[in-house]
ChimeraX commands (.cxc) that place a marker at each C-alpha (Angstrom):
marker #1 position 12.76,3.28,-18.09 radius 0.5
marker #1 position 15.13,6.19,-18.58 radius 0.5
marker #1 position 15.64,9.12,-16.24 radius 0.5
marker #1 position 16.46,12.78,-16.73 radius 0.5
marker #1 position 16.75,16.19,-15.14 radius 0.5
marker #1 position 15.95,19.38,-17.03 radius 0.5
marker #1 position 18.40,21.79,-15.39 radius 0.5
marker #1 position 16.98,25.31,-15.71 radius 0.5
marker #1 position 17.49,28.73,-14.24 radius 0.5
marker #1 position 18.45,32.33,-15.05 radius 0.5
marker #1 position 21.76,33.08,-16.75 radius 0.5
marker #1 position 24.64,32.75,-14.29 radius 0.5
marker #1 position 22.71,30.65,-11.76 radius 0.5
marker #1 position 25.23,27.81,-11.96 radius 0.5
marker #1 position 23.51,25.27,-14.23 radius 0.5
marker #1 position 26.66,24.00,-15.97 radius 0.5
marker #1 position 28.56,23.85,-12.67 radius 0.5
marker #1 position 25.67,21.86,-11.18 radius 0.5
marker #1 position 25.80,19.38,-14.08 radius 0.5
marker #1 position 29.58,19.00,-13.79 radius 0.5
marker #1 position 29.30,18.46,-10.03 radius 0.5
marker #1 position 26.62,15.79,-10.40 radius 0.5
marker #1 position 28.59,14.03,-13.13 radius 0.5
marker #1 position 31.74,13.92,-10.95 radius 0.5
marker #1 position 29.73,12.77,-7.95 radius 0.5
marker #1 position 28.22,9.96,-10.01 radius 0.5
marker #1 position 31.67,8.91,-11.22 radius 0.5
marker #1 position 32.92,8.71,-7.63 radius 0.5
marker #1 position 29.93,6.48,-6.81 radius 0.5
marker #1 position 30.57,4.29,-9.88 radius 0.5
marker #1 position 27.39,5.60,-11.48 radius 0.5
marker #1 position 27.14,6.91,-15.03 radius 0.5
marker #1 position 25.47,10.32,-15.29 radius 0.5
marker #1 position 25.45,11.73,-18.81 radius 0.5
marker #1 position 25.15,15.44,-19.56 radius 0.5
marker #1 position 23.58,16.91,-22.68 radius 0.5
marker #1 position 24.43,20.52,-23.52 radius 0.5
marker #1 position 21.36,22.30,-24.90 radius 0.5
marker #1 position 22.84,25.81,-24.69 radius 0.5
marker #1 position 23.81,26.84,-28.25 radius 0.5
marker #1 position 25.79,29.81,-26.89 radius 0.5
marker #1 position 27.97,27.78,-24.51 radius 0.5
marker #1 position 31.68,28.28,-24.94 radius 0.5
marker #1 position 33.15,26.48,-21.95 radius 0.5
marker #1 position 31.92,23.96,-19.40 radius 0.5
marker #1 position 33.63,21.61,-16.98 radius 0.5
marker #1 position 31.81,18.43,-17.93 radius 0.5
marker #1 position 32.26,16.18,-20.94 radius 0.5
marker #1 position 29.00,16.43,-22.92 radius 0.5
marker #1 position 27.42,13.22,-24.13 radius 0.5
marker #1 position 25.56,15.30,-26.72 radius 0.5
marker #1 position 25.94,18.94,-27.80 radius 0.5
marker #1 position 23.23,21.02,-29.49 radius 0.5
marker #1 position 25.98,23.00,-31.22 radius 0.5
marker #1 position 26.47,20.02,-33.52 radius 0.5
marker #1 position 22.98,20.82,-34.84 radius 0.5
marker #1 position 22.77,24.59,-34.53 radius 0.5
marker #1 position 24.80,27.39,-32.95 radius 0.5
marker #1 position 23.75,30.82,-31.76 radius 0.5
marker #1 position 25.78,32.47,-34.52 radius 0.5
marker #1 position 23.70,30.59,-37.10 radius 0.5
marker #1 position 20.59,32.47,-35.97 radius 0.5
marker #1 position 22.29,35.82,-35.42 radius 0.5
marker #1 position 24.15,35.90,-38.73 radius 0.5
marker #1 position 21.36,34.58,-40.95 radius 0.5
marker #1 position 20.49,37.19,-43.58 radius 0.5
marker #1 position 16.75,36.67,-43.10 radius 0.5
marker #1 position 16.57,36.21,-39.33 radius 0.5
marker #1 position 18.99,38.77,-37.88 radius 0.5
marker #1 position 18.15,37.74,-34.30 radius 0.5
marker #1 position 19.85,39.25,-31.28 radius 0.5
marker #1 position 21.36,37.00,-28.57 radius 0.5
marker #1 position 18.09,36.46,-26.67 radius 0.5
marker #1 position 15.90,35.85,-29.71 radius 0.5
marker #1 position 18.61,33.66,-31.22 radius 0.5
marker #1 position 18.71,31.37,-28.20 radius 0.5
marker #1 position 14.93,30.97,-28.22 radius 0.5
marker #1 position 15.03,30.24,-31.96 radius 0.5
marker #1 position 17.70,27.56,-31.48 radius 0.5
marker #1 position 15.61,25.66,-28.90 radius 0.5
marker #1 position 12.52,25.93,-31.11 radius 0.5
marker #1 position 14.63,24.67,-34.03 radius 0.5
marker #1 position 15.75,21.71,-31.89 radius 0.5
marker #1 position 12.13,20.82,-31.06 radius 0.5
marker #1 position 11.14,21.05,-34.74 radius 0.5
marker #1 position 14.06,18.77,-35.67 radius 0.5
marker #1 position 13.50,16.32,-32.85 radius 0.5
marker #1 position 14.55,13.35,-34.99 radius 0.5
marker #1 position 18.16,14.49,-34.63 radius 0.5
marker #1 position 17.87,14.61,-30.84 radius 0.5
marker #1 position 16.05,11.28,-30.67 radius 0.5
marker #1 position 18.64,9.54,-32.83 radius 0.5
marker #1 position 21.51,10.97,-30.80 radius 0.5
marker #1 position 19.94,10.06,-27.45 radius 0.5
marker #1 position 18.55,6.66,-28.33 radius 0.5
marker #1 position 20.79,5.41,-31.11 radius 0.5
marker #1 position 19.48,4.07,-34.41 radius 0.5
marker #1 position 18.91,0.42,-35.13 radius 0.5
marker #1 position 18.94,-1.33,-38.46 radius 0.5
marker #1 position 15.57,0.07,-39.53 radius 0.5
marker #1 position 14.85,3.68,-40.34 radius 0.5
marker #1 position 11.49,3.72,-38.61 radius 0.5
marker #1 position 10.76,4.10,-34.92 radius 0.5
marker #1 position 10.98,0.35,-34.36 radius 0.5
marker #1 position 14.70,0.63,-35.01 radius 0.5
marker #1 position 15.23,2.98,-32.07 radius 0.5
marker #1 position 17.06,1.43,-29.13 radius 0.5
marker #1 position 16.13,2.62,-25.65 radius 0.5
marker #1 position 18.83,1.82,-23.08 radius 0.5
marker #1 position 17.51,0.94,-19.63 radius 0.5
marker #1 position 18.41,3.09,-16.61 radius 0.5
marker #1 position 20.00,5.88,-18.67 radius 0.5
marker #1 position 20.43,8.93,-16.41 radius 0.5
marker #1 position 20.80,12.19,-18.32 radius 0.5
marker #1 position 21.09,15.82,-17.23 radius 0.5
marker #1 position 19.92,18.34,-19.83 radius 0.5
marker #1 position 21.85,21.59,-19.37 radius 0.5
marker #1 position 19.38,24.20,-20.62 radius 0.5
marker #1 position 20.14,27.80,-21.76 radius 0.5
marker #1 position 19.63,30.73,-19.41 radius 0.5
marker #1 position 16.69,32.29,-21.27 radius 0.5
marker #1 position 14.12,31.99,-18.50 radius 0.5
marker #1 position 11.21,32.77,-20.83 radius 0.5
marker #1 position 11.70,29.31,-22.35 radius 0.5
marker #1 position 10.40,27.84,-19.09 radius 0.5
marker #1 position 8.11,30.52,-17.68 radius 0.5
marker #1 position 5.70,31.24,-20.54 radius 0.5
marker #1 position 6.96,30.04,-23.93 radius 0.5
marker #1 position 6.02,26.52,-25.00 radius 0.5
marker #1 position 9.40,25.34,-26.32 radius 0.5
marker #1 position 10.53,24.00,-22.94 radius 0.5
marker #1 position 7.23,22.20,-22.35 radius 0.5
marker #1 position 7.30,20.67,-25.85 radius 0.5
marker #1 position 10.84,19.41,-25.25 radius 0.5
marker #1 position 9.75,17.79,-21.99 radius 0.5
marker #1 position 6.82,16.06,-23.70 radius 0.5
marker #1 position 9.15,14.75,-26.43 radius 0.5
marker #1 position 11.54,13.28,-23.87 radius 0.5
marker #1 position 8.67,11.66,-22.01 radius 0.5
marker #1 position 7.50,10.07,-25.27 radius 0.5
marker #1 position 10.99,8.54,-25.55 radius 0.5
marker #1 position 10.51,6.81,-22.20 radius 0.5
marker #1 position 12.22,9.41,-20.00 radius 0.5
marker #1 position 10.96,10.00,-16.48 radius 0.5
marker #1 position 11.78,13.67,-15.86 radius 0.5
marker #1 position 12.23,16.17,-13.07 radius 0.5
marker #1 position 12.69,19.92,-13.59 radius 0.5
marker #1 position 15.50,21.35,-11.46 radius 0.5
marker #1 position 15.28,25.14,-11.15 radius 0.5
marker #1 position 18.40,26.90,-9.88 radius 0.5
marker #1 position 18.41,30.31,-8.23 radius 0.5
marker #1 position 21.64,32.02,-7.16 radius 0.5
marker #1 position 21.58,32.17,-3.35 radius 0.5
marker #1 position 23.48,35.48,-3.45 radius 0.5
marker #1 position 20.34,37.12,-4.87 radius 0.5
marker #1 position 17.92,35.63,-2.33 radius 0.5
marker #1 position 18.92,37.45,0.83 radius 0.5
marker #1 position 16.02,39.88,1.22 radius 0.5
marker #1 position 12.23,39.75,1.03 radius 0.5
marker #1 position 11.77,41.35,-2.39 radius 0.5
marker #1 position 14.31,39.05,-4.06 radius 0.5
marker #1 position 12.75,36.05,-2.36 radius 0.5
marker #1 position 9.40,37.12,-3.78 radius 0.5
marker #1 position 10.87,37.46,-7.28 radius 0.5
marker #1 position 12.60,34.07,-7.14 radius 0.5
marker #1 position 9.51,32.38,-5.73 radius 0.5
marker #1 position 7.25,33.75,-8.46 radius 0.5
marker #1 position 9.73,32.67,-11.14 radius 0.5
marker #1 position 9.81,29.16,-9.64 radius 0.5
marker #1 position 6.00,29.03,-9.57 radius 0.5
marker #1 position 5.85,30.10,-13.21 radius 0.5
marker #1 position 8.30,27.37,-14.24 radius 0.5
marker #1 position 6.36,24.75,-12.27 radius 0.5
marker #1 position 3.08,25.73,-13.93 radius 0.5
marker #1 position 4.52,25.94,-17.46 radius 0.5
marker #1 position 6.70,22.81,-17.48 radius 0.5
marker #1 position 4.14,20.50,-15.81 radius 0.5
marker #1 position 6.83,18.26,-14.31 radius 0.5
marker #1 position 7.87,17.09,-10.86 radius 0.5
marker #1 position 9.90,20.03,-9.61 radius 0.5
marker #1 position 12.85,20.77,-7.30 radius 0.5
marker #1 position 14.09,24.28,-6.49 radius 0.5
marker #1 position 17.78,24.67,-5.66 radius 0.5
marker #1 position 19.63,27.58,-4.06 radius 0.5
marker #1 position 23.00,27.38,-5.79 radius 0.5
marker #1 position 26.39,28.88,-4.91 radius 0.5
marker #1 position 25.96,28.47,-1.16 radius 0.5
marker #1 position 29.74,28.03,-1.00 radius 0.5
marker #1 position 30.19,31.65,-2.13 radius 0.5
marker #1 position 28.11,33.21,0.65 radius 0.5
marker #1 position 29.73,34.97,3.58 radius 0.5
marker #1 position 29.14,33.58,7.06 radius 0.5
marker #1 position 26.71,36.39,7.82 radius 0.5
marker #1 position 24.69,35.84,4.66 radius 0.5
marker #1 position 24.70,32.09,5.26 radius 0.5
marker #1 position 23.20,32.68,8.69 radius 0.5
marker #1 position 20.35,34.69,7.16 radius 0.5
marker #1 position 19.57,31.94,4.67 radius 0.5
marker #1 position 17.66,29.74,7.13 radius 0.5
marker #1 position 14.57,31.93,6.95 radius 0.5
marker #1 position 14.49,31.41,3.17 radius 0.5
marker #1 position 14.96,27.64,3.34 radius 0.5
marker #1 position 11.97,27.27,5.70 radius 0.5
marker #1 position 10.20,30.49,4.78 radius 0.5
marker #1 position 7.46,32.28,6.62 radius 0.5
marker #1 position 5.93,34.04,3.60 radius 0.5
marker #1 position 4.00,36.57,5.66 radius 0.5
marker #1 position 7.10,37.69,7.55 radius 0.5
marker #1 position 9.23,37.89,4.40 radius 0.5
marker #1 position 6.60,39.72,2.40 radius 0.5
marker #1 position 6.10,42.04,5.34 radius 0.5
marker #1 position 9.64,43.22,4.66 radius 0.5
marker #1 position 8.59,44.04,1.10 radius 0.5
marker #1 position 5.54,45.95,2.32 radius 0.5
marker #1 position 7.58,48.12,4.67 radius 0.5
marker #1 position 10.55,48.72,2.40 radius 0.5
marker #1 position 9.02,51.06,-0.18 radius 0.5
marker #1 position 6.03,53.17,-1.15 radius 0.5
marker #1 position 5.18,50.56,-3.79 radius 0.5
marker #1 position 5.17,47.83,-1.16 radius 0.5
marker #1 position 2.93,49.82,1.15 radius 0.5
marker #1 position 0.51,50.63,-1.67 radius 0.5
marker #1 position 0.20,46.99,-2.80 radius 0.5
marker #1 position 0.40,45.29,0.57 radius 0.5
marker #1 position -2.81,43.35,-0.14 radius 0.5
marker #1 position -1.22,41.86,-3.24 radius 0.5
marker #1 position 1.82,40.80,-1.19 radius 0.5
marker #1 position -0.49,39.30,1.42 radius 0.5
marker #1 position -2.37,37.31,-1.24 radius 0.5
marker #1 position 0.90,35.95,-2.65 radius 0.5
marker #1 position 2.01,34.99,0.87 radius 0.5
marker #1 position -1.25,33.11,1.46 radius 0.5
marker #1 position -0.87,31.27,-1.85 radius 0.5
marker #1 position 2.68,30.13,-1.04 radius 0.5
marker #1 position 1.90,29.17,2.54 radius 0.5
marker #1 position -1.50,27.50,2.11 radius 0.5
marker #1 position -0.44,25.21,-0.74 radius 0.5
marker #1 position 3.23,24.68,0.27 radius 0.5
marker #1 position 4.14,25.32,-3.35 radius 0.5
marker #1 position 7.73,26.49,-3.06 radius 0.5
marker #1 position 10.66,25.19,-1.02 radius 0.5
marker #1 position 14.33,25.74,-1.78 radius 0.5
marker #1 position 17.11,23.20,-1.20 radius 0.5
marker #1 position 20.62,24.61,-0.65 radius 0.5
marker #1 position 23.55,23.40,-2.74 radius 0.5
marker #1 position 27.18,23.69,-1.72 radius 0.5
marker #1 position 29.22,21.97,-4.43 radius 0.5
marker #1 position 32.16,21.59,-2.01 radius 0.5
marker #1 position 30.08,19.52,0.42 radius 0.5
marker #1 position 29.87,15.93,-0.85 radius 0.5
marker #1 position 27.16,15.04,1.68 radius 0.5
marker #1 position 25.04,17.98,0.54 radius 0.5
marker #1 position 25.45,16.97,-3.13 radius 0.5
marker #1 position 24.60,13.35,-2.29 radius 0.5
marker #1 position 21.47,14.36,-0.35 radius 0.5
marker #1 position 20.23,16.56,-3.21 radius 0.5
marker #1 position 20.80,13.82,-5.79 radius 0.5
marker #1 position 18.99,11.32,-3.56 radius 0.5
marker #1 position 16.04,13.72,-3.25 radius 0.5
marker #1 position 15.77,14.07,-7.02 radius 0.5
marker #1 position 16.19,10.30,-7.49 radius 0.5
marker #1 position 13.22,9.78,-5.17 radius 0.5
marker #1 position 11.16,12.32,-7.10 radius 0.5
marker #1 position 11.69,10.48,-10.40 radius 0.5
marker #1 position 11.68,7.05,-8.71 radius 0.5
marker #1 position 15.12,6.21,-10.04 radius 0.5
marker #1 position 15.93,2.52,-9.74 radius 0.5
marker #1 position 12.51,1.43,-8.48 radius 0.5
marker #1 position 11.83,-0.44,-11.73 radius 0.5
marker #1 position 15.06,-2.42,-11.53 radius 0.5
marker #1 position 14.89,-6.17,-11.12 radius 0.5
marker #1 position 15.57,-7.54,-7.65 radius 0.5
marker #1 position 19.11,-8.90,-7.48 radius 0.5
marker #1 position 19.29,-12.39,-5.99 radius 0.5
marker #1 position 22.60,-13.48,-4.54 radius 0.5
marker #1 position 23.68,-17.09,-5.01 radius 0.5
marker #1 position 25.28,-18.27,-1.78 radius 0.5
marker #1 position 28.03,-20.90,-1.79 radius 0.5
marker #1 position 26.94,-24.38,-0.65 radius 0.5
marker #1 position 28.09,-25.38,2.85 radius 0.5
marker #1 position 31.37,-27.20,3.28 radius 0.5
marker #1 position 31.20,-31.00,3.42 radius 0.5
marker #1 position 32.05,-31.22,7.12 radius 0.5
marker #1 position 29.44,-28.62,7.98 radius 0.5
marker #1 position 26.82,-30.42,5.88 radius 0.5
marker #1 position 27.61,-33.77,7.53 radius 0.5
marker #1 position 27.42,-32.52,11.09 radius 0.5
marker #1 position 25.88,-29.00,11.30 radius 0.5
marker #1 position 25.50,-29.23,15.10 radius 0.5
marker #1 position 29.28,-29.58,15.52 radius 0.5
marker #1 position 29.75,-25.84,14.92 radius 0.5
marker #1 position 27.28,-25.00,17.63 radius 0.5
marker #1 position 28.62,-27.54,20.14 radius 0.5
marker #1 position 32.25,-26.44,19.87 radius 0.5
marker #1 position 33.42,-24.13,22.60 radius 0.5
marker link #1:1,2 radius 0.2
marker link #1:2,3 radius 0.2
marker link #1:3,4 radius 0.2
marker link #1:4,5 radius 0.2
marker link #1:5,6 radius 0.2
marker link #1:6,7 radius 0.2
marker link #1:7,8 radius 0.2
marker link #1:8,9 radius 0.2
marker link #1:9,10 radius 0.2
marker link #1:10,11 radius 0.2
marker link #1:11,12 radius 0.2
marker link #1:12,13 radius 0.2
marker link #1:13,14 radius 0.2
marker link #1:14,15 radius 0.2
marker link #1:15,16 radius 0.2
marker link #1:16,17 radius 0.2
marker link #1:17,18 radius 0.2
marker link #1:18,19 radius 0.2
marker link #1:19,20 radius 0.2
marker link #1:20,21 radius 0.2
marker link #1:21,22 radius 0.2
marker link #1:22,23 radius 0.2
marker link #1:23,24 radius 0.2
marker link #1:24,25 radius 0.2
marker link #1:25,26 radius 0.2
marker link #1:26,27 radius 0.2
marker link #1:27,28 radius 0.2
marker link #1:28,29 radius 0.2
marker link #1:29,30 radius 0.2
marker link #1:30,31 radius 0.2
marker link #1:31,32 radius 0.2
marker link #1:32,33 radius 0.2
marker link #1:33,34 radius 0.2
marker link #1:34,35 radius 0.2
marker link #1:35,36 radius 0.2
marker link #1:36,37 radius 0.2
marker link #1:37,38 radius 0.2
marker link #1:38,39 radius 0.2
marker link #1:39,40 radius 0.2
marker link #1:40,41 radius 0.2
marker link #1:41,42 radius 0.2
marker link #1:42,43 radius 0.2
marker link #1:43,44 radius 0.2
marker link #1:44,45 radius 0.2
marker link #1:45,46 radius 0.2
marker link #1:46,47 radius 0.2
marker link #1:47,48 radius 0.2
marker link #1:48,49 radius 0.2
marker link #1:49,50 radius 0.2
marker link #1:50,51 radius 0.2
marker link #1:51,52 radius 0.2
marker link #1:52,53 radius 0.2
marker link #1:53,54 radius 0.2
marker link #1:54,55 radius 0.2
marker link #1:55,56 radius 0.2
marker link #1:56,57 radius 0.2
marker link #1:57,58 radius 0.2
marker link #1:58,59 radius 0.2
marker link #1:59,60 radius 0.2
marker link #1:60,61 radius 0.2
marker link #1:61,62 radius 0.2
marker link #1:62,63 radius 0.2
marker link #1:63,64 radius 0.2
marker link #1:64,65 radius 0.2
marker link #1:65,66 radius 0.2
marker link #1:66,67 radius 0.2
marker link #1:67,68 radius 0.2
marker link #1:68,69 radius 0.2
marker link #1:69,70 radius 0.2
marker link #1:70,71 radius 0.2
marker link #1:71,72 radius 0.2
marker link #1:72,73 radius 0.2
marker link #1:73,74 radius 0.2
marker link #1:74,75 radius 0.2
marker link #1:75,76 radius 0.2
marker link #1:76,77 radius 0.2
marker link #1:77,78 radius 0.2
marker link #1:78,79 radius 0.2
marker link #1:79,80 radius 0.2
marker link #1:80,81 radius 0.2
marker link #1:81,82 radius 0.2
marker link #1:82,83 radius 0.2
marker link #1:83,84 radius 0.2
marker link #1:84,85 radius 0.2
marker link #1:85,86 radius 0.2
marker link #1:86,87 radius 0.2
marker link #1:87,88 radius 0.2
marker link #1:88,89 radius 0.2
marker link #1:89,90 radius 0.2
marker link #1:90,91 radius 0.2
marker link #1:91,92 radius 0.2
marker link #1:92,93 radius 0.2
marker link #1:93,94 radius 0.2
marker link #1:94,95 radius 0.2
marker link #1:95,96 radius 0.2
marker link #1:96,97 radius 0.2
marker link #1:97,98 radius 0.2
marker link #1:98,99 radius 0.2
marker link #1:99,100 radius 0.2
marker link #1:100,101 radius 0.2
marker link #1:101,102 radius 0.2
marker link #1:102,103 radius 0.2
marker link #1:103,104 radius 0.2
marker link #1:104,105 radius 0.2
marker link #1:105,106 radius 0.2
marker link #1:106,107 radius 0.2
marker link #1:107,108 radius 0.2
marker link #1:108,109 radius 0.2
marker link #1:109,110 radius 0.2
marker link #1:110,111 radius 0.2
marker link #1:111,112 radius 0.2
marker link #1:112,113 radius 0.2
marker link #1:113,114 radius 0.2
marker link #1:114,115 radius 0.2
marker link #1:115,116 radius 0.2
marker link #1:116,117 radius 0.2
marker link #1:117,118 radius 0.2
marker link #1:118,119 radius 0.2
marker link #1:119,120 radius 0.2
marker link #1:120,121 radius 0.2
marker link #1:121,122 radius 0.2
marker link #1:122,123 radius 0.2
marker link #1:123,124 radius 0.2
marker link #1:124,125 radius 0.2
marker link #1:125,126 radius 0.2
marker link #1:126,127 radius 0.2
marker link #1:127,128 radius 0.2
marker link #1:128,129 radius 0.2
marker link #1:129,130 radius 0.2
marker link #1:130,131 radius 0.2
marker link #1:131,132 radius 0.2
marker link #1:132,133 radius 0.2
marker link #1:133,134 radius 0.2
marker link #1:134,135 radius 0.2
marker link #1:135,136 radius 0.2
marker link #1:136,137 radius 0.2
marker link #1:137,138 radius 0.2
marker link #1:138,139 radius 0.2
marker link #1:139,140 radius 0.2
marker link #1:140,141 radius 0.2
marker link #1:141,142 radius 0.2
marker link #1:142,143 radius 0.2
marker link #1:143,144 radius 0.2
marker link #1:144,145 radius 0.2
marker link #1:145,146 radius 0.2
marker link #1:146,147 radius 0.2
marker link #1:147,148 radius 0.2
marker link #1:148,149 radius 0.2
marker link #1:149,150 radius 0.2
marker link #1:150,151 radius 0.2
marker link #1:151,152 radius 0.2
marker link #1:152,153 radius 0.2
marker link #1:153,154 radius 0.2
marker link #1:154,155 radius 0.2
marker link #1:155,156 radius 0.2
marker link #1:156,157 radius 0.2
marker link #1:157,158 radius 0.2
marker link #1:158,159 radius 0.2
marker link #1:159,160 radius 0.2
marker link #1:160,161 radius 0.2
marker link #1:161,162 radius 0.2
marker link #1:162,163 radius 0.2
marker link #1:163,164 radius 0.2
marker link #1:164,165 radius 0.2
marker link #1:165,166 radius 0.2
marker link #1:166,167 radius 0.2
marker link #1:167,168 radius 0.2
marker link #1:168,169 radius 0.2
marker link #1:169,170 radius 0.2
marker link #1:170,171 radius 0.2
marker link #1:171,172 radius 0.2
marker link #1:172,173 radius 0.2
marker link #1:173,174 radius 0.2
marker link #1:174,175 radius 0.2
marker link #1:175,176 radius 0.2
marker link #1:176,177 radius 0.2
marker link #1:177,178 radius 0.2
marker link #1:178,179 radius 0.2
marker link #1:179,180 radius 0.2
marker link #1:180,181 radius 0.2
marker link #1:181,182 radius 0.2
marker link #1:182,183 radius 0.2
marker link #1:183,184 radius 0.2
marker link #1:184,185 radius 0.2
marker link #1:185,186 radius 0.2
marker link #1:186,187 radius 0.2
marker link #1:187,188 radius 0.2
marker link #1:188,189 radius 0.2
marker link #1:189,190 radius 0.2
marker link #1:190,191 radius 0.2
marker link #1:191,192 radius 0.2
marker link #1:192,193 radius 0.2
marker link #1:193,194 radius 0.2
marker link #1:194,195 radius 0.2
marker link #1:195,196 radius 0.2
marker link #1:196,197 radius 0.2
marker link #1:197,198 radius 0.2
marker link #1:198,199 radius 0.2
marker link #1:199,200 radius 0.2
marker link #1:200,201 radius 0.2
marker link #1:201,202 radius 0.2
marker link #1:202,203 radius 0.2
marker link #1:203,204 radius 0.2
marker link #1:204,205 radius 0.2
marker link #1:205,206 radius 0.2
marker link #1:206,207 radius 0.2
marker link #1:207,208 radius 0.2
marker link #1:208,209 radius 0.2
marker link #1:209,210 radius 0.2
marker link #1:210,211 radius 0.2
marker link #1:211,212 radius 0.2
marker link #1:212,213 radius 0.2
marker link #1:213,214 radius 0.2
marker link #1:214,215 radius 0.2
marker link #1:215,216 radius 0.2
marker link #1:216,217 radius 0.2
marker link #1:217,218 radius 0.2
marker link #1:218,219 radius 0.2
marker link #1:219,220 radius 0.2
marker link #1:220,221 radius 0.2
marker link #1:221,222 radius 0.2
marker link #1:222,223 radius 0.2
marker link #1:223,224 radius 0.2
marker link #1:224,225 radius 0.2
marker link #1:225,226 radius 0.2
marker link #1:226,227 radius 0.2
marker link #1:227,228 radius 0.2
marker link #1:228,229 radius 0.2
marker link #1:229,230 radius 0.2
marker link #1:230,231 radius 0.2
marker link #1:231,232 radius 0.2
marker link #1:232,233 radius 0.2
marker link #1:233,234 radius 0.2
marker link #1:234,235 radius 0.2
marker link #1:235,236 radius 0.2
marker link #1:236,237 radius 0.2
marker link #1:237,238 radius 0.2
marker link #1:238,239 radius 0.2
marker link #1:239,240 radius 0.2
marker link #1:240,241 radius 0.2
marker link #1:241,242 radius 0.2
marker link #1:242,243 radius 0.2
marker link #1:243,244 radius 0.2
marker link #1:244,245 radius 0.2
marker link #1:245,246 radius 0.2
marker link #1:246,247 radius 0.2
marker link #1:247,248 radius 0.2
marker link #1:248,249 radius 0.2
marker link #1:249,250 radius 0.2
marker link #1:250,251 radius 0.2
marker link #1:251,252 radius 0.2
marker link #1:252,253 radius 0.2
marker link #1:253,254 radius 0.2
marker link #1:254,255 radius 0.2
marker link #1:255,256 radius 0.2
marker link #1:256,257 radius 0.2
marker link #1:257,258 radius 0.2
marker link #1:258,259 radius 0.2
marker link #1:259,260 radius 0.2
marker link #1:260,261 radius 0.2
marker link #1:261,262 radius 0.2
marker link #1:262,263 radius 0.2
marker link #1:263,264 radius 0.2
marker link #1:264,265 radius 0.2
marker link #1:265,266 radius 0.2
marker link #1:266,267 radius 0.2
marker link #1:267,268 radius 0.2
marker link #1:268,269 radius 0.2
marker link #1:269,270 radius 0.2
marker link #1:270,271 radius 0.2
marker link #1:271,272 radius 0.2
marker link #1:272,273 radius 0.2
marker link #1:273,274 radius 0.2
marker link #1:274,275 radius 0.2
marker link #1:275,276 radius 0.2
marker link #1:276,277 radius 0.2
marker link #1:277,278 radius 0.2
marker link #1:278,279 radius 0.2
marker link #1:279,280 radius 0.2
marker link #1:280,281 radius 0.2
marker link #1:281,282 radius 0.2
marker link #1:282,283 radius 0.2
marker link #1:283,284 radius 0.2
marker link #1:284,285 radius 0.2
marker link #1:285,286 radius 0.2
marker link #1:286,287 radius 0.2
marker link #1:287,288 radius 0.2
marker link #1:288,289 radius 0.2
marker link #1:289,290 radius 0.2
marker link #1:290,291 radius 0.2
marker link #1:291,292 radius 0.2
marker link #1:292,293 radius 0.2
marker link #1:293,294 radius 0.2
marker link #1:294,295 radius 0.2
view
């Protein structure tokens, strides 16, 4: 079995920093965590990519094509769709190719742990099918996946922004059809005052938070029943919870990684390790009671 995280979120939410942090944390724990860059517009990241989509296609390829003439957003969507259509390249890079050209020649390493650093075009995960198709491909290659959705904690400090982030997370959960973890990133950048306010968003009372939305504006007062219905949905089904991430807190990083490992059941398929103990010394074997009688 192989394991993977699809690291998703809006542009600037800290996806690449998250991947670099997890890779370093794994290295410190003598654990190999590979990172695959699937952002064709990436120019700089702190991790060493195991695989880079830019070796297949770059954003400029879509934007400068004489027939396509895509803008930045459309170009990024096109690149991911192109990757899905040319999945043989991704499969060969991830799995390696054996002596045969058919699927029987594909090698599938056991216990591979891979983070897929996705682009920041949120529509890929909320309503377009490219993200879902990629997840199904990876599952067909024996990956057990979890979607990790990052939201910048600096934009989750009032009721209306909480509502927006929650609805985006719900949309990703419904579209990707994977075990799901929501992460509030960049906690290390919050002021002490903002950090103190964050507790009500980590263990949210939807009715209280959406009450803020209702009272803040004429729109909120007009559509208070809609806000109430959304609050009931979140509360009754316990659909959305956010886990904070402070990349400077090793214990916090370790706890988050352990949570995700439990979600994807990492290591549960491993064989039980049996330790071979040394045989007793000759004197001990001849007279075992001597060690108990002494003293």
